[in-house]
mmJSON file of the N, C-alpha and C atoms, coordinates in Angstrom:
{"data_MODEL":{"atom_site":{
"group_PDB":["ATOM","ATOM","ATOM","ATOM","ATOM","ATOM","ATOM","ATOM","ATOM","ATOM","ATOM","ATOM","ATOM","ATOM","ATOM","ATOM","ATOM","ATOM","ATOM","ATOM","ATOM","ATOM","ATOM","ATOM","ATOM","ATOM","ATOM","ATOM","ATOM","ATOM","ATOM","ATOM","ATOM","ATOM","ATOM","ATOM","ATOM","ATOM","ATOM","ATOM","ATOM","ATOM","ATOM","ATOM","ATOM","ATOM","ATOM","ATOM","ATOM","ATOM","ATOM","ATOM","ATOM","ATOM","ATOM","ATOM","ATOM","ATOM","ATOM","ATOM","ATOM","ATOM","ATOM","ATOM","ATOM","ATOM","ATOM","ATOM","ATOM","ATOM","ATOM","ATOM","ATOM","ATOM","ATOM","ATOM","ATOM","ATOM","ATOM","ATOM","ATOM","ATOM","ATOM","ATOM","ATOM","ATOM","ATOM","ATOM","ATOM","ATOM","ATOM","ATOM","ATOM","ATOM","ATOM","ATOM","ATOM","ATOM","ATOM","ATOM","ATOM","ATOM","ATOM","ATOM","ATOM","ATOM","ATOM","ATOM","ATOM","ATOM","ATOM","ATOM","ATOM","ATOM","ATOM","ATOM","ATOM","ATOM","ATOM","ATOM","ATOM","ATOM","ATOM","ATOM","ATOM","ATOM","ATOM","ATOM","ATOM","ATOM","ATOM","ATOM","ATOM","ATOM","ATOM","ATOM","ATOM","ATOM","ATOM","ATOM","ATOM","ATOM","ATOM","ATOM","ATOM","ATOM","ATOM","ATOM","ATOM","ATOM","ATOM","ATOM","ATOM","ATOM","ATOM","ATOM","ATOM","ATOM","ATOM","ATOM","ATOM","ATOM","ATOM","ATOM","ATOM","ATOM","ATOM","ATOM"],
"id":[1,2,3,4,5,6,7,8,9,10,11,12,13,14,15,16,17,18,19,20,21,22,23,24,25,26,27,28,29,30,31,32,33,34,35,36,37,38,39,40,41,42,43,44,45,46,47,48,49,50,51,52,53,54,55,56,57,58,59,60,61,62,63,64,65,66,67,68,69,70,71,72,73,74,75,76,77,78,79,80,81,82,83,84,85,86,87,88,89,90,91,92,93,94,95,96,97,98,99,100,101,102,103,104,105,106,107,108,109,110,111,112,113,114,115,116,117,118,119,120,121,122,123,124,125,126,127,128,129,130,131,132,133,134,135,136,137,138,139,140,141,142,143,144,145,146,147,148,149,150,151,152,153,154,155,156,157,158,159,160,161,162,163,164,165,166,167,168],
"type_symbol":["N","C","C","N","C","C","N","C","C","N","C","C","N","C","C","N","C","C","N","C","C","N","C","C","N","C","C","N","C","C","N","C","C","N","C","C","N","C","C","N","C","C","N","C","C","N","C","C","N","C","C","N","C","C","N","C","C","N","C","C","N","C","C","N","C","C","N","C","C","N","C","C","N","C","C","N","C","C","N","C","C","N","C","C","N","C","C","N","C","C","N","C","C","N","C","C","N","C","C","N","C","C","N","C","C","N","C","C","N","C","C","N","C","C","N","C","C","N","C","C","N","C","C","N","C","C","N","C","C","N","C","C","N","C","C","N","C","C","N","C","C","N","C","C","N","C","C","N","C","C","N","C","C","N","C","C","N","C","C","N","C","C","N","C","C","N","C","C"],
"label_atom_id":["N","CA","C","N","CA","C","N","CA","C","N","CA","C","N","CA","C","N","CA","C","N","CA","C","N","CA","C","N","CA","C","N","CA","C","N","CA","C","N","CA","C","N","CA","C","N","CA","C","N","CA","C","N","CA","C","N","CA","C","N","CA","C","N","CA","C","N","CA","C","N","CA","C","N","CA","C","N","CA","C","N","CA","C","N","CA","C","N","CA","C","N","CA","C","N","CA","C","N","CA","C","N","CA","C","N","CA","C","N","CA","C","N","CA","C","N","CA","C","N","CA","C","N","CA","C","N","CA","C","N","CA","C","N","CA","C","N","CA","C","N","CA","C","N","CA","C","N","CA","C","N","CA","C","N","CA","C","N","CA","C","N","CA","C","N","CA","C","N","CA","C","N","CA","C","N","CA","C","N","CA","C","N","CA","C","N","CA","C","N","CA","C","N","CA","C"],
"label_alt_id":[null,null,null,null,null,null,null,null,null,null,null,null,null,null,null,null,null,null,null,null,null,null,null,null,null,null,null,null,null,null,null,null,null,null,null,null,null,null,null,null,null,null,null,null,null,null,null,null,null,null,null,null,null,null,null,null,null,null,null,null,null,null,null,null,null,null,null,null,null,null,null,null,null,null,null,null,null,null,null,null,null,null,null,null,null,null,null,null,null,null,null,null,null,null,null,null,null,null,null,null,null,null,null,null,null,null,null,null,null,null,null,null,null,null,null,null,null,null,null,null,null,null,null,null,null,null,null,null,null,null,null,null,null,null,null,null,null,null,null,null,null,null,null,null,null,null,null,null,null,null,null,null,null,null,null,null,null,null,null,null,null,null,null,null,null,null,null,null],
"label_comp_id":["UNK","UNK","UNK","UNK","UNK","UNK","UNK","UNK","UNK","UNK","UNK","UNK","UNK","UNK","UNK","UNK","UNK","UNK","UNK","UNK","UNK","UNK","UNK","UNK","UNK","UNK","UNK","UNK","UNK","UNK","UNK","UNK","UNK","UNK","UNK","UNK","UNK","UNK","UNK","UNK","UNK","UNK","UNK","UNK","UNK","UNK","UNK","UNK","UNK","UNK","UNK","UNK","UNK","UNK","UNK","UNK","UNK","UNK","UNK","UNK","UNK","UNK","UNK","UNK","UNK","UNK","UNK","UNK","UNK","UNK","UNK","UNK","UNK","UNK","UNK","UNK","UNK","UNK","UNK","UNK","UNK","UNK","UNK","UNK","UNK","UNK","UNK","UNK","UNK","UNK","UNK","UNK","UNK","UNK","UNK","UNK","UNK","UNK","UNK","UNK","UNK","UNK","UNK","UNK","UNK","UNK","UNK","UNK","UNK","UNK","UNK","UNK","UNK","UNK","UNK","UNK","UNK","UNK","UNK","UNK","UNK","UNK","UNK","UNK","UNK","UNK","UNK","UNK","UNK","UNK","UNK","UNK","UNK","UNK","UNK","UNK","UNK","UNK","UNK","UNK","UNK","UNK","UNK","UNK","UNK","UNK","UNK","UNK","UNK","UNK","UNK","UNK","UNK","UNK","UNK","UNK","UNK","UNK","UNK","UNK","UNK","UNK","UNK","UNK","UNK","UNK","UNK","UNK"],
"label_asym_id":["A","A","A","A","A","A","A","A","A","A","A","A","A","A","A","A","A","A","A","A","A","A","A","A","A","A","A","A","A","A","A","A","A","A","A","A","A","A","A","A","A","A","A","A","A","A","A","A","A","A","A","A","A","A","A","A","A","A","A","A","A","A","A","A","A","A","A","A","A","A","A","A","A","A","A","A","A","A","A","A","A","A","A","A","A","A","A","A","A","A","A","A","A","A","A","A","A","A","A","A","A","A","A","A","A","A","A","A","A","A","A","A","A","A","A","A","A","A","A","A","A","A","A","A","A","A","A","A","A","A","A","A","A","A","A","A","A","A","A","A","A","A","A","A","A","A","A","A","A","A","A","A","A","A","A","A","A","A","A","A","A","A","A","A","A","A","A","A"],
"label_entity_id":["1","1","1","1","1","1","1","1","1","1","1","1","1","1","1","1","1","1","1","1","1","1","1","1","1","1","1","1","1","1","1","1","1","1","1","1","1","1","1","1","1","1","1","1","1","1","1","1","1","1","1","1","1","1","1","1","1","1","1","1","1","1","1","1","1","1","1","1","1","1","1","1","1","1","1","1","1","1","1","1","1","1","1","1","1","1","1","1","1","1","1","1","1","1","1","1","1","1","1","1","1","1","1","1","1","1","1","1","1","1","1","1","1","1","1","1","1","1","1","1","1","1","1","1","1","1","1","1","1","1","1","1","1","1","1","1","1","1","1","1","1","1","1","1","1","1","1","1","1","1","1","1","1","1","1","1","1","1","1","1","1","1","1","1","1","1","1","1"],
"label_seq_id":[1,1,1,2,2,2,3,3,3,4,4,4,5,5,5,6,6,6,7,7,7,8,8,8,9,9,9,10,10,10,11,11,11,12,12,12,13,13,13,14,14,14,15,15,15,16,16,16,17,17,17,18,18,18,19,19,19,20,20,20,21,21,21,22,22,22,23,23,23,24,24,24,25,25,25,26,26,26,27,27,27,28,28,28,29,29,29,30,30,30,31,31,31,32,32,32,33,33,33,34,34,34,35,35,35,36,36,36,37,37,37,38,38,38,39,39,39,40,40,40,41,41,41,42,42,42,43,43,43,44,44,44,45,45,45,46,46,46,47,47,47,48,48,48,49,49,49,50,50,50,51,51,51,52,52,52,53,53,53,54,54,54,55,55,55,56,56,56],
"pdbx_PDB_ins_code":[null,null,null,null,null,null,null,null,null,null,null,null,null,null,null,null,null,null,null,null,null,null,null,null,null,null,null,null,null,null,null,null,null,null,null,null,null,null,null,null,null,null,null,null,null,null,null,null,null,null,null,null,null,null,null,null,null,null,null,null,null,null,null,null,null,null,null,null,null,null,null,null,null,null,null,null,null,null,null,null,null,null,null,null,null,null,null,null,null,null,null,null,null,null,null,null,null,null,null,null,null,null,null,null,null,null,null,null,null,null,null,null,null,null,null,null,null,null,null,null,null,null,null,null,null,null,null,null,null,null,null,null,null,null,null,null,null,null,null,null,null,null,null,null,null,null,null,null,null,null,null,null,null,null,null,null,null,null,null,null,null,null,null,null,null,null,null,null],
"Cartn_x":[24.631,26.203,25.323,24.293,23.626,23.336,23.005,23.147,24.029,25.532,26.193,26.898,27.163,26.928,25.924,24.462,23.914,24.31,24.786,25.32,26.499,27.738,28.333,28.519,29.252,28.894,28.907,29.14,29.089,31.254,31.746,32.74,34.016,33.441,34.469,35.122,33.706,33.349,34.5,34.723,34.68,33.825,33.698,32.468,32.026,32.934,32.832,32.791,32.629,32.962,31.325,29.474,28.457,27.874,28.549,28.11,28.953,30.703,30.725,29.712,30.063,29.203,28.333,27.456,26.058,25.995,27.283,27.482,27.951,28.249,29.073,27.921,26.613,25.428,24.351,24.222,24.064,23.758,25.9,26.583,26.889,26.832,25.722,24.648,23.845,22.381,21.963,22.927,22.628,23.244,24.364,24.987,24.274,23.367,22.898,21.374,21.056,19.396,20.021,21.134,21.796,22.002,21.715,22.308,21.15,20.578,18.754,18.895,18.959,19.292,18.367,16.73,15.918,16.136,17.547,17.663,17.392,18.278,18.748,18.158,16.995,15.539,15.195,15.629,15.663,17.083,17.919,19.47,18.636,18.114,16.724,15.436,14.902,14.468,14.889,15.735,16.402,16.638,17.424,18.509,17.041,15.729,14.72,13.855,14.001,14.045,14.82,16.294,17.461,16.819,16.893,16.166,15.073,13.408,12.912,12.962,13.577,14.03,14.692,15.94,16.826,15.663,14.365,14.289,15.369,15.642,16.166,15.984],
"Cartn_y":[-10.769,-12.422,-13.032,-13.316,-14.507,-15.218,-14.489,-14.683,-15.583,-14.801,-15.686,-16.319,-17.078,-17.52,-18.78,-19.059,-19.561,-20.541,-19.728,-19.589,-21.069,-20.532,-21.082,-22.707,-23.729,-25.011,-25.452,-26.323,-26.762,-26.999,-27.502,-27.922,-26.564,-25.593,-24.633,-24.138,-24.859,-23.612,-24.328,-23.957,-24.404,-24.985,-25.921,-25.868,-25.386,-23.806,-23.157,-22.063,-21.883,-20.071,-19.354,-20.55,-19.591,-19.147,-20.224,-19.67,-17.433,-18.242,-16.695,-15.92,-16.377,-15.416,-14.872,-15.454,-15.069,-14.306,-14.968,-14.383,-12.699,-12.47,-11.039,-10.526,-10.474,-10.314,-9.742,-11.11,-10.317,-9.196,-9.265,-8.619,-7.182,-7.263,-5.649,-5.876,-6.089,-5.916,-5.767,-5.692,-5.177,-3.968,-3.878,-3.184,-1.988,-1.763,-0.836,-0.442,-1.367,-1.124,-0.482,-0.456,0.199,-1.312,-1.379,-3.184,-3.692,-3.387,-3.966,-5.63,-6.929,-7.907,-9.098,-7.815,-8.384,-8.721,-7.254,-7.176,-8.541,-9.5,-10.814,-11.155,-10.829,-11.715,-10.883,-9.652,-9.082,-9.986,-10.794,-11.344,-12.211,-12.67,-14.942,-13.855,-12.882,-13.365,-12.543,-11.885,-12.263,-13.428,-14.362,-15.842,-16.473,-15.663,-17.143,-16.533,-15.732,-15.064,-15.111,-15.27,-15.854,-17.241,-18.177,-19.666,-19.942,-18.787,-19.641,-18.966,-17.81,-17.203,-18.471,-19.02,-20.231,-21.319,-21.771,-22.152,-24.024,-23.416,-24.168,-24.963],
"Cartn_z":[-63.278,-62.232,-62.258,-61.93,-61.576,-63.321,-64.289,-65.666,-66.158,-65.862,-66.05,-65.795,-64.147,-63.731,-64.246,-64.353,-65.448,-66.558,-67.082,-68.733,-68.861,-67.675,-67.759,-67.323,-68.379,-67.677,-66.192,-65.964,-64.407,-63.959,-65.188,-64.809,-64.759,-65.145,-65.445,-63.691,-63.092,-61.28,-60.326,-59.493,-58.476,-57.202,-56.393,-55.877,-54.829,-54.57,-53.496,-54.496,-55.483,-55.986,-56.197,-56.634,-56.68,-55.696,-54.469,-53.296,-52.917,-53.403,-52.458,-53.568,-54.928,-55.827,-54.787,-54.64,-54.094,-53.315,-52.06,-50.512,-51.034,-52.038,-52.569,-52.7,-53.979,-54.286,-53.172,-52.008,-50.761,-49.999,-49.745,-49.321,-50.026,-50.747,-51.175,-51.632,-51.411,-51.423,-49.901,-48.847,-47.786,-47.127,-47.797,-47.948,-48.653,-49.638,-50.724,-50.269,-49.242,-48.534,-47.207,-46.256,-45.042,-44.208,-44.135,-43.249,-43.769,-44.122,-43.658,-44.136,-43.149,-43.99,-45.0,-44.716,-46.102,-47.097,-47.487,-48.939,-49.434,-48.966,-49.346,-50.014,-49.831,-50.656,-51.799,-52.1,-53.428,-54.594,-54.034,-55.02,-55.171,-53.878,-54.421,-55.395,-55.291,-56.324,-57.652,-57.668,-59.025,-59.713,-58.685,-58.839,-59.723,-59.295,-59.629,-60.822,-61.58,-62.449,-63.327,-63.181,-64.004,-64.373,-63.633,-63.626,-64.729,-64.277,-65.463,-66.58,-66.744,-67.91,-68.785,-67.762,-68.464,-68.494,-67.775,-67.764,-67.257,-65.863,-64.935,-64.318],
"occupancy":[1.0,1.0,1.0,1.0,1.0,1.0,1.0,1.0,1.0,1.0,1.0,1.0,1.0,1.0,1.0,1.0,1.0,1.0,1.0,1.0,1.0,1.0,1.0,1.0,1.0,1.0,1.0,1.0,1.0,1.0,1.0,1.0,1.0,1.0,1.0,1.0,1.0,1.0,1.0,1.0,1.0,1.0,1.0,1.0,1.0,1.0,1.0,1.0,1.0,1.0,1.0,1.0,1.0,1.0,1.0,1.0,1.0,1.0,1.0,1.0,1.0,1.0,1.0,1.0,1.0,1.0,1.0,1.0,1.0,1.0,1.0,1.0,1.0,1.0,1.0,1.0,1.0,1.0,1.0,1.0,1.0,1.0,1.0,1.0,1.0,1.0,1.0,1.0,1.0,1.0,1.0,1.0,1.0,1.0,1.0,1.0,1.0,1.0,1.0,1.0,1.0,1.0,1.0,1.0,1.0,1.0,1.0,1.0,1.0,1.0,1.0,1.0,1.0,1.0,1.0,1.0,1.0,1.0,1.0,1.0,1.0,1.0,1.0,1.0,1.0,1.0,1.0,1.0,1.0,1.0,1.0,1.0,1.0,1.0,1.0,1.0,1.0,1.0,1.0,1.0,1.0,1.0,1.0,1.0,1.0,1.0,1.0,1.0,1.0,1.0,1.0,1.0,1.0,1.0,1.0,1.0,1.0,1.0,1.0,1.0,1.0,1.0,1.0,1.0,1.0,1.0,1.0,1.0],
"B_iso_or_equiv":[0.0,0.0,0.0,0.0,0.0,0.0,0.0,0.0,0.0,0.0,0.0,0.0,0.0,0.0,0.0,0.0,0.0,0.0,0.0,0.0,0.0,0.0,0.0,0.0,0.0,0.0,0.0,0.0,0.0,0.0,0.0,0.0,0.0,0.0,0.0,0.0,0.0,0.0,0.0,0.0,0.0,0.0,0.0,0.0,0.0,0.0,0.0,0.0,0.0,0.0,0.0,0.0,0.0,0.0,0.0,0.0,0.0,0.0,0.0,0.0,0.0,0.0,0.0,0.0,0.0,0.0,0.0,0.0,0.0,0.0,0.0,0.0,0.0,0.0,0.0,0.0,0.0,0.0,0.0,0.0,0.0,0.0,0.0,0.0,0.0,0.0,0.0,0.0,0.0,0.0,0.0,0.0,0.0,0.0,0.0,0.0,0.0,0.0,0.0,0.0,0.0,0.0,0.0,0.0,0.0,0.0,0.0,0.0,0.0,0.0,0.0,0.0,0.0,0.0,0.0,0.0,0.0,0.0,0.0,0.0,0.0,0.0,0.0,0.0,0.0,0.0,0.0,0.0,0.0,0.0,0.0,0.0,0.0,0.0,0.0,0.0,0.0,0.0,0.0,0.0,0.0,0.0,0.0,0.0,0.0,0.0,0.0,0.0,0.0,0.0,0.0,0.0,0.0,0.0,0.0,0.0,0.0,0.0,0.0,0.0,0.0,0.0,0.0,0.0,0.0,0.0,0.0,0.0],
"pdbx_formal_charge":[null,null,null,null,null,null,null,null,null,null,null,null,null,null,null,null,null,null,null,null,null,null,null,null,null,null,null,null,null,null,null,null,null,null,null,null,null,null,null,null,null,null,null,null,null,null,null,null,null,null,null,null,null,null,null,null,null,null,null,null,null,null,null,null,null,null,null,null,null,null,null,null,null,null,null,null,null,null,null,null,null,null,null,null,null,null,null,null,null,null,null,null,null,null,null,null,null,null,null,null,null,null,null,null,null,null,null,null,null,null,null,null,null,null,null,null,null,null,null,null,null,null,null,null,null,null,null,null,null,null,null,null,null,null,null,null,null,null,null,null,null,null,null,null,null,null,null,null,null,null,null,null,null,null,null,null,null,null,null,null,null,null,null,null,null,null,null,null],
"auth_seq_id":[1,1,1,2,2,2,3,3,3,4,4,4,5,5,5,6,6,6,7,7,7,8,8,8,9,9,9,10,10,10,11,11,11,12,12,12,13,13,13,14,14,14,15,15,15,16,16,16,17,17,17,18,18,18,19,19,19,20,20,20,21,21,21,22,22,22,23,23,23,24,24,24,25,25,25,26,26,26,27,27,27,28,28,28,29,29,29,30,30,30,31,31,31,32,32,32,33,33,33,34,34,34,35,35,35,36,36,36,37,37,37,38,38,38,39,39,39,40,40,40,41,41,41,42,42,42,43,43,43,44,44,44,45,45,45,46,46,46,47,47,47,48,48,48,49,49,49,50,50,50,51,51,51,52,52,52,53,53,53,54,54,54,55,55,55,56,56,56],
"auth_comp_id":["UNK","UNK","UNK","UNK","UNK","UNK","UNK","UNK","UNK","UNK","UNK","UNK","UNK","UNK","UNK","UNK","UNK","UNK","UNK","UNK","UNK","UNK","UNK","UNK","UNK","UNK","UNK","UNK","UNK","UNK","UNK","UNK","UNK","UNK","UNK","UNK","UNK","UNK","UNK","UNK","UNK","UNK","UNK","UNK","UNK","UNK","UNK","UNK","UNK","UNK","UNK","UNK","UNK","UNK","UNK","UNK","UNK","UNK","UNK","UNK","UNK","UNK","UNK","UNK","UNK","UNK","UNK","UNK","UNK","UNK","UNK","UNK","UNK","UNK","UNK","UNK","UNK","UNK","UNK","UNK","UNK","UNK","UNK","UNK","UNK","UNK","UNK","UNK","UNK","UNK","UNK","UNK","UNK","UNK","UNK","UNK","UNK","UNK","UNK","UNK","UNK","UNK","UNK","UNK","UNK","UNK","UNK","UNK","UNK","UNK","UNK","UNK","UNK","UNK","UNK","UNK","UNK","UNK","UNK","UNK","UNK","UNK","UNK","UNK","UNK","UNK","UNK","UNK","UNK","UNK","UNK","UNK","UNK","UNK","UNK","UNK","UNK","UNK","UNK","UNK","UNK","UNK","UNK","UNK","UNK","UNK","UNK","UNK","UNK","UNK","UNK","UNK","UNK","UNK","UNK","UNK","UNK","UNK","UNK","UNK","UNK","UNK","UNK","UNK","UNK","UNK","UNK","UNK"],
"auth_asym_id":["A","A","A","A","A","A","A","A","A","A","A","A","A","A","A","A","A","A","A","A","A","A","A","A","A","A","A","A","A","A","A","A","A","A","A","A","A","A","A","A","A","A","A","A","A","A","A","A","A","A","A","A","A","A","A","A","A","A","A","A","A","A","A","A","A","A","A","A","A","A","A","A","A","A","A","A","A","A","A","A","A","A","A","A","A","A","A","A","A","A","A","A","A","A","A","A","A","A","A","A","A","A","A","A","A","A","A","A","A","A","A","A","A","A","A","A","A","A","A","A","A","A","A","A","A","A","A","A","A","A","A","A","A","A","A","A","A","A","A","A","A","A","A","A","A","A","A","A","A","A","A","A","A","A","A","A","A","A","A","A","A","A","A","A","A","A","A","A"],
"auth_atom_id":["N","CA","C","N","CA","C","N","CA","C","N","CA","C","N","CA","C","N","CA","C","N","CA","C","N","CA","C","N","CA","C","N","CA","C","N","CA","C","N","CA","C","N","CA","C","N","CA","C","N","CA","C","N","CA","C","N","CA","C","N","CA","C","N","CA","C","N","CA","C","N","CA","C","N","CA","C","N","CA","C","N","CA","C","N","CA","C","N","CA","C","N","CA","C","N","CA","C","N","CA","C","N","CA","C","N","CA","C","N","CA","C","N","CA","C","N","CA","C","N","CA","C","N","CA","C","N","CA","C","N","CA","C","N","CA","C","N","CA","C","N","CA","C","N","CA","C","N","CA","C","N","CA","C","N","CA","C","N","CA","C","N","CA","C","N","CA","C","N","CA","C","N","CA","C","N","CA","C","N","CA","C","N","CA","C","N","CA","C","N","CA","C","N","CA","C"],
"pdbx_PDB_model_num":[1,1,1,1,1,1,1,1,1,1,1,1,1,1,1,1,1,1,1,1,1,1,1,1,1,1,1,1,1,1,1,1,1,1,1,1,1,1,1,1,1,1,1,1,1,1,1,1,1,1,1,1,1,1,1,1,1,1,1,1,1,1,1,1,1,1,1,1,1,1,1,1,1,1,1,1,1,1,1,1,1,1,1,1,1,1,1,1,1,1,1,1,1,1,1,1,1,1,1,1,1,1,1,1,1,1,1,1,1,1,1,1,1,1,1,1,1,1,1,1,1,1,1,1,1,1,1,1,1,1,1,1,1,1,1,1,1,1,1,1,1,1,1,1,1,1,1,1,1,1,1,1,1,1,1,1,1,1,1,1,1,1,1,1,1,1,1,1]
}}}
């Protein structure tokens, strides 16, 4: 999902859409890890990988 967001032109998104997608990914990661809030770092790591792969 992060790659999809990064590949779309900014004018195709509402201002809050990327933040909502990010929060949904964080919530899913936290739930998958049994409620551990540190799971958000998994999403942040994945986000960083997308940014580096696309030289953003």
